[in-house]
C-alpha positions in Angstrom: 134.7 84.2 155.1 133.3 80.7 155.9 135.3 77.7 156.9 135.1 76.0 153.4 136.4 79.1 151.6 139.3 79.4 154.2 140.2 75.8 153.6 140.3 76.3 149.9 142.6 79.3 150.2 144.9 77.2 152.4 144.9 74.5 149.6 146.0 77.1 147.1 148.9 78.1 149.3 150.0 74.5 149.7 149.8 73.8 146.0 152.0 76.8 145.2 154.4 75.8 147.9 154.9 72.2 146.6 154.5 72.9 142.9 157.0 71.1 140.7 159.3 72.7 138.1 157.0 74.6 135.6 156.4 73.2 132.1 158.7 74.7 129.4 157.1 74.5 125.9 159.2 73.9 122.8 157.5 76.7 121.0 156.4 79.8 122.9 155.0 83.0 121.4 153.3 85.8 123.2 152.3 88.9 121.2 151.0 92.2 122.3 149.2 93.3 119.2 149.1 96.9 117.9 151.7 98.1 120.4 155.3 99.4 120.4 156.0 98.2 123.9 155.9 94.9 125.8 153.2 94.2 128.3 152.9 91.8 131.2 149.9 89.7 132.2 150.1 87.1 135.0 153.9 87.5 135.1 154.2 86.6 131.4 155.7 89.1 129.0 153.9 89.7 125.7 156.2 91.1 123.1 155.1 94.1 121.0 154.1 92.9 117.5 155.8 96.0 115.9 159.2 94.8 117.3 158.3 91.1 117.1 161.0 88.4 117.1 162.3 87.0 113.8 160.3 83.8 114.3 157.0 85.8 113.7 156.0 87.7 110.6 153.0 89.9 109.9 151.4 90.0 106.5 149.2 93.0 106.6 149.1 95.5 103.8 146.4 97.5 105.5 146.6 97.5 109.3 146.3 100.1 112.0 147.7 100.2 115.5 145.1 101.5 117.9 145.5 102.7 121.5 142.6 103.1 124.0 142.9 106.8 125.1 140.4 106.3 128.0 141.1 102.9 129.5 139.5 101.6 132.6 141.9 101.9 135.6 141.4 98.1 136.2 142.2 97.2 132.5 145.5 95.4 132.1 148.0 97.2 129.8 147.8 94.3 127.4 144.2 95.2 126.6 144.8 98.9 125.9 146.1 98.4 122.4 144.9 96.4 119.3 145.9 95.6 115.8 143.1 96.4 113.3 143.0 94.8 109.8 141.1 96.5 107.0 141.9 93.6 104.6 142.7 89.9 104.8 145.9 89.7 106.9 147.8 87.1 108.8 150.5 86.4 111.4 152.9 83.6 110.7 154.7 81.7 113.5 157.7 79.6 112.6 157.6 76.3 114.4 160.7 74.4 115.5 161.0 71.0 113.9 161.3 69.2 117.2 158.3 71.1 118.5 155.6 69.9 116.2 152.4 68.4 117.6 149.5 69.7 119.6 149.6 73.5 120.4 147.5 75.8 122.4 146.4 78.9 120.6 144.7 81.7 122.6 143.2 84.8 121.0 142.5 87.9 123.2 139.9 90.4 122.1 139.3 93.6 124.1 137.1 96.1 122.2 137.2 99.8 122.7 136.6 103.0 120.6 139.5 104.9 119.1 139.9 107.2 116.1 137.5 106.0 113.4 137.0 102.5 114.8 134.5 101.0 117.2 136.0 97.6 117.8 132.7 96.2 119.1 131.3 96.6 115.6 133.9 94.4 113.9 132.8 91.2 112.3 135.3 88.7 110.9 136.5 85.2 110.4 139.6 83.7 111.9 141.5 80.8 110.4 144.5 78.8 111.5 146.3 76.8 108.7 143.1 76.6 106.8 140.9 75.6 109.7 138.0 77.9 110.4 138.3 78.8 114.1 135.8 81.7 114.3 133.0 82.4 111.8 131.4 85.8 111.8 132.9 86.7 115.1 132.2 89.9 117.1 133.5 90.8 120.5 131.3 93.2 122.7 133.5 92.9 125.8 136.7 91.2 126.8 136.8 87.7 125.2 139.5 85.0 125.3 139.2 82.2 122.8 141.3 79.0 123.3 142.0 76.3 120.7 144.0 73.1 120.6 145.3 72.0 117.2 148.0 69.8 115.8 150.9 71.5 113.8 152.9 69.2 111.6 154.6 71.7 109.4 157.0 74.5 110.1 154.6 77.4 110.0 151.3 78.3 111.8 149.4 81.0 109.9 146.6 82.8 111.8 144.5 84.7 109.3 141.9 87.5 110.0 139.3 88.1 107.3 136.9 91.1 107.6 133.2 90.4 106.8 130.2 92.4 105.7 129.7 96.1 106.3 132.2 96.4 109.2 135.1 96.1 106.9 137.7 95.3 109.5 139.0 92.8 112.0 141.1 93.2 115.1 143.0 91.3 117.8 144.5 92.4 121.1 146.9 89.6 121.9 147.9 86.2 120.7 149.4 83.2 122.5 150.8 80.1 120.7 152.7 77.4 122.6 153.3 73.7 122.3 151.3 71.4 124.6 152.9 68.5 126.6 153.4 65.2 124.8 150.2 63.1 124.9 148.1 66.0 126.1 145.6 64.8 123.5 145.6 61.0 122.7 144.4 59.7 119.4 142.6 56.6 120.6 142.0 57.6 124.3 138.4 58.8 124.1 135.1 56.9 124.3 132.4 57.8 121.8 129.1 58.0 123.6 125.8 57.8 121.7 122.6 55.8 121.6 124.4 52.9 119.8 126.6 52.1 122.7 130.2 52.9 123.6 132.9 52.9 120.9 136.5 54.1 120.6 136.9 57.5 119.0 139.8 57.5 116.5 142.2 60.2 115.4 141.3 62.8 118.0 144.6 64.7 117.5 143.6 65.5 113.9 140.7 67.6 115.2 140.8 71.2 116.2 139.3 71.7 119.7 137.8 74.9 121.1 137.6 75.2 124.9 134.0 76.0 125.9 134.1 75.3 129.7 136.9 74.5 132.2 135.6 73.9 135.7 137.2 73.3 139.1 134.5 71.1 140.6 134.1 71.7 144.4 136.8 74.4 144.4 137.4 78.1 143.9 138.4 80.0 140.7 141.9 79.2 139.6 143.9 81.8 137.6 146.9 81.2 135.4 149.1 81.7 138.5 147.9 78.3 139.7 148.2 76.4 136.4 151.4 75.3 134.6 149.6 75.9 131.2 148.3 79.3 132.3 144.6 78.3 132.3 141.7 79.6 134.2 139.3 77.2 136.0 136.0 78.5 137.3 133.8 77.1 140.1 131.1 74.6 139.4 128.3 76.3 141.4 126.6 77.7 138.3 126.4 74.3 136.6 125.0 72.1 139.4 121.4 71.1 138.6 120.5 70.2 142.3 123.0 71.9 144.7 121.5 70.0 147.6 122.7 66.7 146.1 126.4 67.7 146.3 128.8 68.3 149.1 132.2 69.8 148.8 135.2 67.7 149.7 138.8 68.8 150.1 142.2 67.6 151.3 145.5 69.2 152.2 147.6 66.3 150.8 149.3 67.1 147.5 148.1 64.6 144.8 150.4 61.7 143.9 151.1 62.1 140.2 153.6 59.2 140.0 151.1 56.4 139.4 148.0 58.0 137.9 147.2 58.8 134.3 147.3 62.6 134.9 150.1 65.2 135.3 150.1 68.7 136.6 149.7 69.9 132.9 146.5 67.8 132.6 145.2 69.3 135.8 146.8 71.4 138.6 147.0 70.4 142.2 144.0 72.5 143.2 141.7 70.7 140.8 142.5 67.3 142.3 142.6 68.5 145.9 138.9 69.5 145.8 135.7 67.6 144.6 132.0 67.3 144.9 130.7 64.2 146.5 127.2 62.8 147.2 125.5 64.7 150.0 124.3 61.7 152.0 123.6 64.0 155.0 120.6 65.5 153.2 117.6 63.8 154.7 115.3 64.8 151.8 117.3 62.5 149.4 117.3 58.8 149.5 120.5 56.7 149.2 120.3 56.4 145.4 120.7 59.7 143.6 123.1 61.3 141.2 125.0 64.6 141.2 124.3 66.4 137.9 125.9 69.3 136.0 124.5 71.0 132.9 127.0 72.6 130.6 125.5 74.9 128.0 127.4 74.7 124.7 124.9 76.3 122.3 125.8 74.2 119.3 123.2 71.6 118.6 124.3 68.2 117.4 128.0 69.2 117.4 130.6 66.7 118.8 132.3 67.8 122.0 135.3 66.3 123.9 134.3 65.9 127.6 137.3 65.5 129.8 136.5 64.5 133.4 139.1 64.7 136.2 139.0 62.3 139.2 141.1 61.9 142.4 139.8 59.8 145.3 140.2 62.2 148.3 137.1 60.8 150.1 138.0 57.2 150.8 140.0 56.0 153.8 141.4 53.0 151.8 141.6 51.5 148.3 138.7 49.7 146.5 136.0 51.3 148.6 134.6 53.8 146.0 132.6 52.5 143.0 130.3 54.7 141.0 128.8 55.2 137.5 129.3 58.1 135.1 126.6 59.3 132.7 126.7 61.8 129.9 123.5 63.1 128.3 121.8 60.3 130.3 123.8 57.6 128.5 126.0 55.3 130.5 129.6 56.5 129.9 131.4 54.4 132.5 129.9 51.7 134.7 131.3 50.6 138.0 134.2 53.0 137.9 136.9 52.0 140.4 139.6 54.7 140.6 141.9 52.3 142.5 142.2 50.1 139.4 143.1 53.1 137.2 145.8 54.4 139.5 147.7 51.2 140.0 146.3 50.9 143.5 147.5 54.2 144.8 145.0 56.4 146.8 144.7 60.1 145.9 146.3 59.7 142.5 144.8 61.8 139.7 143.3 60.3 136.6 141.2 61.7 133.7 138.7 60.2 131.2 137.9 61.5 127.8 134.5 61.1 126.0 133.2 62.4 122.7 129.5 63.2 122.7 127.0 65.4 120.9 125.0 68.1 122.7 121.3 67.4 123.2 118.4 69.2 121.5 118.7 72.1 123.9 122.4 72.7 123.3 123.4 71.3 126.7 125.8 68.5 127.7 124.7 66.8 131.0 127.2 65.1 133.2 126.2 62.9 136.1 127.9 60.7 138.7 126.0 58.3 140.9 126.4 55.1 143.0 127.2 51.8 141.6 125.5 48.4 142.3 128.9 47.3 143.6 128.9 49.8 146.4 128.3 48.6 149.9 125.5 50.3 151.9 128.0 52.1 154.1 130.2 53.2 151.1 127.6 54.6 148.7 129.3 57.6 147.1 130.4 59.3 143.8 132.8 62.1 143.1 134.0 64.5 140.4 137.0 66.8 140.7 137.0 68.7 137.4 135.5 69.0 134.0 136.5 70.4 130.6 134.2 70.7 127.6 135.8 71.3 124.2 134.0 71.7 120.8 135.3 69.8 117.8 135.8 72.5 115.2 134.7 71.7 111.7 137.9 70.6 109.9 136.8 72.1 106.6 138.8 75.3 106.4 138.2 78.5 104.4 140.7 80.7 102.6 141.0 84.3 101.8 138.3 85.6 99.5 140.7 86.1 96.6 141.9 82.6 96.9 138.4 81.2 97.1 137.4 83.0 93.9 140.4 81.7 92.0 139.7 78.2 93.2 136.1 78.3 92.1 137.0 79.6 88.7 139.5 76.7 88.3 136.8 74.2 89.5 134.4 75.6 87.0 136.7 75.1 84.1 137.5 71.5 85.2 133.9 70.5 85.8 132.8 72.2 82.5 135.4 70.4 80.5 134.6 67.1 82.1 130.8 67.4 81.3 131.6 68.3 77.7 133.8 65.2 77.3 131.1 63.0 78.9 128.4 64.3 76.6 130.6 63.7 73.5 131.4 60.2 74.6 127.7 59.4 75.3 126.8 60.7 71.8 129.4 58.4 70.1 128.2 55.4 72.1 124.6 56.1 71.2 125.5 56.3 67.5 127.3 52.9 67.5 124.5 51.3 69.5 121.8 52.4 67.0 123.8 50.8 64.1 124.0 47.4 65.9 121.2 44.8 65.2 119.4 43.5 68.1 120.5 39.9 68.8 118.0 37.1 68.9 117.0 36.3 72.4 118.3 32.9 73.5 115.8 30.0 73.9 114.5 29.7 77.4 115.8 26.5 79.0 112.8 24.6 80.3 113.7 22.2 83.1 111.8 19.6 84.9 113.2 18.3 88.1 116.8 19.0 89.2 119.3 20.0 86.5 123.0 19.9 87.0 124.4 23.5 86.4 128.1 23.9 86.1 129.4 27.3 87.0 133.1 28.0 86.7 135.3 29.5 89.5 136.2 33.1 90.2 136.2 35.6 93.0 132.8 36.2 94.4 133.6 39.9 94.8 133.8 40.4 91.1 130.2 39.1 90.6 128.3 40.8 93.4 126.5 43.4 91.2 123.3 42.8 89.3 124.0 42.1 85.6 127.3 40.3 86.2 126.7 36.6 86.0 128.1 33.2 85.1 127.7 31.3 81.9 127.1 27.5 81.7 127.1 25.5 78.5 123.9 23.4 78.1 122.1 21.5 75.4 120.2 24.5 74.2 122.9 27.1 74.1 124.2 29.1 77.0 122.6 30.0 80.3 123.7 33.3 81.9 122.7 33.8 85.5 123.7 36.7 87.7 125.6 35.7 90.9 123.1 37.5 93.1 120.4 35.3 91.6 122.4 32.2 92.5 122.8 33.5 96.0 119.1 34.1 96.3 118.3 30.6 94.7 120.4 28.9 97.4 119.5 31.1 100.3 123.1 32.3 100.3 124.4 28.7 100.1 122.4 27.5 103.1 123.9 24.2 104.4 120.4 22.8 104.7 120.2 22.9 100.8 123.3 20.7 100.3 122.5 17.7 98.1 125.9 16.2 97.6 129.7 16.7 97.4 131.5 16.8 94.0 135.1 16.3 93.2 135.8 20.0 93.4 133.2 21.4 95.7 129.8 21.2 97.4 126.5 20.9 95.4 123.4 22.9 96.5 119.9 22.8 95.3 118.1 26.0 94.5 115.2 27.7 92.8 115.7 30.6 90.3 113.3 33.6 90.0 111.3 31.9 87.3 110.9 28.8 89.5 113.5 26.9 87.6 115.1 24.3 89.8 118.9 24.1 89.6 121.8 22.3 91.2 124.8 24.6 92.0 128.3 23.4 92.6 130.4 25.7 94.8 134.0 25.1 93.8 136.7 25.1 96.5 136.5 26.3 100.1 134.2 29.4 99.8 136.5 30.9 97.2 134.2 30.8 94.2 131.7 28.8 92.1 
């Protein structure tokens, strides 16, 4: 074992030794699906769904409990059973009223062969309260899918809908528990695209699917090391140029009192390790970035990128300035962690960004030196990274429900079209009976003619064909408001020819080259 790995193991020991009181969720459901007995995983007890608590119900007219008769010796007991659904079925979890808000939903799938079912051949959709979580999903080996979604009602329904020739769906285990308050913030993310940086709104209304969770510069972390029972993997496989990065670590427990992060946002081990610029590499000049490529597969789909920072490399405050880039766009310029942590060193913070994947289905994250860095303090760091896909909020329903809805929609649309056709026929009949009116005499004008236009809201006259009428010696003159705007170059001040008792007078030229004078009544409130 090398020195770095030994140091990281020591860090794990220290973080467990000094860990605070564990987080206790308001809602907490762990189900061992298809089993008559409870099972334990990472010291957490999953309750058999056949003897489930009263706060969980199973709606499954046709379901089968399967047991793997030839499990691998290393396979956890939780993954040796499964619940198989041969028709649309669902679990319902009853949510406490004081526990509504963002929840974590984890679905475990461990395929095996038993009786007449080969679970690896299953193909199905999974929905949660109408949101489509998984479309046409199949599991060929052990898969854990994690989602974050907001629950405002008293029930969370997780529905399994078989597809195609497979004719069945399955699940091995389910976790549902409430996340800490402000785990996801509505207006806390920056939208990164070619149009600049904007604030992303209403993030909590989105369903998020975890794609990557990475402990940058550190070892793999299991649910034993995380108060939300998450797994963090090392960043080695994501680094674009490994020689540009150098691992950094500390034995000091992070100071969570002043930063924007908590142990639920990221555990100690994430903030006690990092990658920093490898300035000892003689093949690199002083100006370079550390870059990670995260493959997400979905092209042009928005993702939440959560980056974790903790300054464990600086001897004092205000000595570390660096830039953050996502997909080669500037995401944060001249980042000074001291300013974000209320001038406390080694205090964890995190930043959220929303960005689309590039044309190759990759999200690229880079950190590099800032122009504010002094020559002796050129550096950049990253402690952790999470990539979450924004799930399409348009949900699907069971096939029978979809069929009924489309039938109802068909009746409504058909009836509406019939009414429209009947109304059009009546109008056409009355129009044919009316005589065409004589066209008004064209008003010929030489020089400037005073045109009186009466007041009213400009918003009511913005469309072509809605105009104003002014009495004149030859009848009435009807002019669309857009023509008046065009004639006066949108009431250009250079065209002012006088001030009236009730407004300003502009000169203008109509489309037919008729010169007019226009009085704008009031203070930009009308004409």
